[in-house]
C-alpha positions in Angstrom: -16.1 14.3 -68.0 -12.6 15.7 -67.3 -10.0 12.8 -66.1 -9.2 12.5 -62.0 -6.0 15.0 -62.2 -7.4 17.7 -64.2 -10.6 18.3 -61.5 -7.7 18.5 -58.9 -5.8 21.8 -58.6 -2.2 21.4 -57.8 -2.6 22.4 -53.9 -5.0 19.6 -53.8 -3.1 17.0 -55.6 0.2 18.1 -53.0 -2.2 17.3 -50.0 -3.5 14.6 -51.4 0.1 12.8 -51.6 1.4 14.4 -48.4 -1.8 12.7 -46.7 -0.9 9.2 -48.6 2.7 9.8 -47.0 1.7 10.3 -43.6 -0.6 7.2 -43.8 2.4 5.0 -44.6 4.5 6.6 -42.6 1.7 5.4 -39.8 1.0 1.9 -40.5 5.1 0.9 -40.8 5.4 -1.1 -37.7 7.6 0.1 -34.9 9.9 -2.5 -33.1 10.6 -1.3 -29.1 14.0 -1.2 -29.2 13.2 -0.2 -25.4 11.9 -3.4 -24.3 14.6 -5.3 -26.1 17.5 -3.6 -24.6 16.0 -3.5 -21.1 15.7 -7.6 -22.0 19.0 -7.5 -23.3 20.6 -6.1 -20.4 18.7 -8.0 -17.4 19.3 -11.5 -19.6 22.5 -12.2 -18.6 22.3 -11.2 -15.0 19.5 -13.2 -15.2 21.2 -16.3 -16.4 24.0 -15.8 -14.4 22.0 -16.2 -11.1 19.7 -19.3 -12.8 23.3 -20.9 -13.5 24.6 -20.1 -10.2 21.5 -21.1 -8.7 21.9 -24.4 -10.7 25.4 -25.3 -9.4 24.3 -24.7 -5.6 21.1 -26.8 -5.9 23.5 -29.9 -7.6 25.9 -29.2 -4.9 23.7 -29.3 -2.0 21.7 -32.2 -3.2 24.6 -34.8 -4.0 26.0 -33.8 -0.4 22.8 -34.6 0.9 22.3 -38.3 -0.6 26.3 -38.7 -0.1 25.8 -38.2 3.5 22.9 -40.6 3.7 25.4 -43.6 2.3 26.8 -45.8 5.6 30.3 -45.2 6.1 30.5 -41.6 4.1 29.5 -39.7 7.0 29.2 -35.8 6.5 30.8 -34.7 3.0 31.4 -31.4 1.1 31.3 -31.3 -2.7 32.7 -29.3 -5.3 31.5 -29.6 -8.9 33.4 -27.8 -12.2 31.6 -27.0 -15.3 32.6 -27.2 -18.7 29.9 -24.7 -20.1 27.0 -22.5 -19.0 25.0 -24.1 -20.7 22.9 -23.2 -23.3 19.1 -21.2 -23.8 17.5 -21.4 -26.9 15.0 -18.5 -28.1 12.3 -18.6 -30.3 12.2 -16.4 -33.1 9.7 -15.9 -35.8 12.3 -15.2 -39.0 14.3 -12.6 -37.6 12.5 -11.4 -35.3 12.7 -12.8 -31.5 8.8 -14.5 -29.7 8.3 -12.8 -26.3 6.0 -13.7 -23.3 4.3 -12.0 -21.1 4.7 -12.5 -17.0 1.7 -11.9 -14.9 3.2 -8.5 -14.0 3.4 -7.8 -18.0 6.7 -8.1 -18.0 8.3 -9.2 -21.6 10.9 -12.0 -21.6 12.4 -14.3 -24.8 10.3 -17.7 -24.9 12.9 -20.5 -24.9 12.2 -23.2 -27.1 14.9 -25.4 -25.7 16.9 -25.1 -22.7 20.1 -27.6 -22.0 21.7 -27.3 -18.7 25.7 -26.9 -18.3 28.0 -30.1 -18.6 29.8 -31.2 -15.9 33.8 -32.1 -15.9 34.6 -32.6 -12.7 33.5 -33.3 -9.0 35.7 -33.5 -5.7 33.9 -35.4 -2.8 35.4 -34.4 0.7 33.9 -37.1 3.2 35.0 -38.2 6.5 35.1 -42.0 5.3 37.1 -40.8 2.5 40.0 -43.1 3.6 38.2 -46.7 2.4 38.2 -48.3 -1.0 35.1 -49.6 -0.5 33.6 -46.0 0.0 35.3 -44.2 -2.6 34.4 -46.9 -5.0 30.5 -45.9 -4.3 31.2 -42.4 -4.0 33.1 -42.5 -7.5 30.0 -45.1 -8.9 27.5 -43.2 -7.6 28.6 -39.7 -9.0 29.2 -41.5 -12.7 25.5 -42.7 -12.3 24.5 -39.0 -11.6 26.3 -37.3 -13.8 27.9 -39.7 -16.4 31.3 -38.2 -15.7 34.3 -40.5 -16.0 36.2 -42.1 -13.3 39.1 -39.7 -13.7 37.2 -36.8 -13.1 36.4 -37.7 -9.6 38.6 -37.4 -6.9 37.8 -38.4 -3.4 39.4 -37.3 -0.4 39.3 -37.5 3.3 37.9 -34.6 5.5 40.3 -33.4 8.4 37.8 -34.1 11.3 40.2 -32.5 13.9 39.8 -29.2 13.4 
C-alpha cells in the first residue's frame, strides 16, 4: 500500500488544501461591526436624554414636595450635578455583552448604573424670607440628596410680576 500523499496527484493535493483553507475562513467568527457602531452612536444620545429626564424628574419631584410644606408656598427648584453618572457595561473578556429588546434591537447590557452626584441646589420659594422656612428647606434637601448646607441656597420668590 502506498502512502497517502503518493496516491494523490498534485492537482488533488492543491484542491484539498484550498478546500481546507476555505473551511477555516468560513469557520472564523465575524463581529457585527455595523451593530456595534450603531449602538455606540445611539448610546450618547440616549444617555443625554436619560440624564435630562432624570434631572427634570428630580427637580419636579422636589418642587412638588416642598410646595406641600406649610409656609413654603409656591416654589421653583434648580439642581446642578457634578458629573453625568456612570453606566458600567458588562463585558465577557474583551467583547461587550448585548441584550435584545422585544423589537430585536441590541443594547449593551448594563451591570451597574450610578446616578449623577448633586453638587448644588437652589430653591426659590414664596416663603423664602422666613428663617424657619429656610432652615426646613435646607434640612429637607440635605436629607434627600446628602448635599452640604453651604451648597443649598434658598431665596424669596418675586410675587408681584
